N, C-alpha and C positions, 0 to 999 in steps of 0.2 A: 347523525353518525357519531359514534363514540371515538374519543382520542385513542391512539395506539397504546398509551400506557395503561389503559383499562383492559387490554386483551388478557385472557387467562386460559389456562388449560383445564381449569375446574369447571364443573357443571352445577346447575341447580337441580334439586329434586322437587317433587310435588310438595313435600313438606316445607322446604326452604322457600319455595315460591309463595306458598300460602302464608307463611310466617312474614315474608317480605311485604306481601299485600296488606296483611293486618297491621304491620308496623307503619306502613305508609298512611293508613287510615287513622292511626292513633293520634289524638290531638296534639300531644307534645311533639311528635315528629312533624305532622302536617303543619303545625303552627310556626315552625322554624322556616318553612318554605323549602325544606330539603326533600329530596325524593331518593329512596333507596332503589337502585337500578339493578343490583345483582347481589345475591346472597348464596354462597356456595353450599352445596349439600353437606360438606364436612365442617362447615362453620369456620373455616380458616381464612375466608376472604369475603369482604363486603365492599361494594362500590356505592358511593352516593354522589348526587349532584345538587348544586344550589345555584339558582338563577337570581337575577335582580327582579324583584317583584314588590308588591305592596308590603309584604311581610319582611323583606330583607333589605330594602333600600334605605340608606341613611340620608342625612341632610344634604350632603354634597353629591348624591346620586350614585354612590358606589355601594358595594355590599357592606352592610353594617357589621362591624367587628363582633358584636354580640351574636349575630346570626352565624358567623363562621365558628365561633366558640361553641355555642349551644348545639348546632347541627352536628358537630363531631362528638358529642357526648354519648356515653354509654355503649357504643358499638363494641369496643374491646371487652367490656364487662359481659355483655350478652354472648359474644363469641366464645370467650373462655368458659362461661357458665355452661353453655351448651356442650362444649368439648369435654370439660371435666366431669360433668354430671352432678348428681344430687349429693355426693359425698364431699363436695368442696364448696367453699364460699368465695365469691369474687366481688370486690368492690372497687369503684373509682375512689381515689383518695384526694387527688389534687391534679391540677392541670396548669400549664403555662402556654401562652400563645405569643408568637413573634410575627408581627405583620411585616411582610417584605415588599408588597406593592398593592395598590388598590385593586379590588375586584370590580372590574368594569364589564364583565361578561359572565356567562355561565361558567362555574368552576366545579371541580371534581376532587373527591378524596377516595383513596383506596386503602382500606384497612386490611393488612395482610399479616397472618401469623404462620411462620414456617413450622414444619414438623419438629425441627430442632429446638426452636424457641419453646414450643408447647411442652416437649419432653423435658427440657431443662427446668422450666418453671414448675412442672408437676413433680419432678424429682426433688427439687429444693423444698417444695412445700411438704412432701412426704417425709423428708429428712428432718426439717426444722419445725414443722407444724404450721408455720405462717411465714410469709415473706412480703416485702414491698419490692416493686420493680417498676421500671420505666418502659413505656411503649411510645412510639412516635408515629405521627401521621402528618402528611402535607396536603394543603389545598393547592390545586394546580389549575391553570387555565387550559384551554384546548391545545395550546402549543407546548404544554409541559412546564411552563414557567411557574415557579413557586409564588403563590399569593400569601400564604401564611404557613407557619410550622407550629405544630402542637405537640407538646410532650405531656403524656398522661402518666401520673403515678398511680399504680395499681396495687391492690392488696389481694392476696390469695391465702387461704388456709384450709386445712381439712375441717370438715364440719364438726368432728369430735373436738378438735383443738379449739375451735371458735366458740362452741357451746360452753366448754370448760372456762374459757377466758371470760365470757359473759357472766357466767355463774359467780366467778371470783369477783368480778367488778360489782355485781349487784349484792354481794354478801356484805 
């Protein structure tokens, strides 16, 4: 049974379920020990879980910090890329993690983008050509206690702006 904080009003579509299944089979995702358990059809919400297993256990028997960090990688980038479409470029630029308590049991992360966040990011990108911005995600245990906090610095640009920037850099 899933914790209450993972409840959602959103639904999965056949496309997002198939994408989720494919991502769970992808070696980079599978290798971290993470399992994607929900991916909304509008790409605004993703839920993942990470248990203690051979891939994620550290020397002292808790979840390895590197597993927490790597398992939370790229989800916001994928979500925003799907939402914005082919006319935009989205990259992860940096991340910082703060460990709050040891992960001694299965933990969960909920990546959530509100309509307002998405509209604000898109409007800024369209106005400025490119922006850097911060997104946040927490790893939580089944009781909702924070195991780790992750801040992700993201980059978004219009594809035209990005191509021009690359051309100038390579000239």
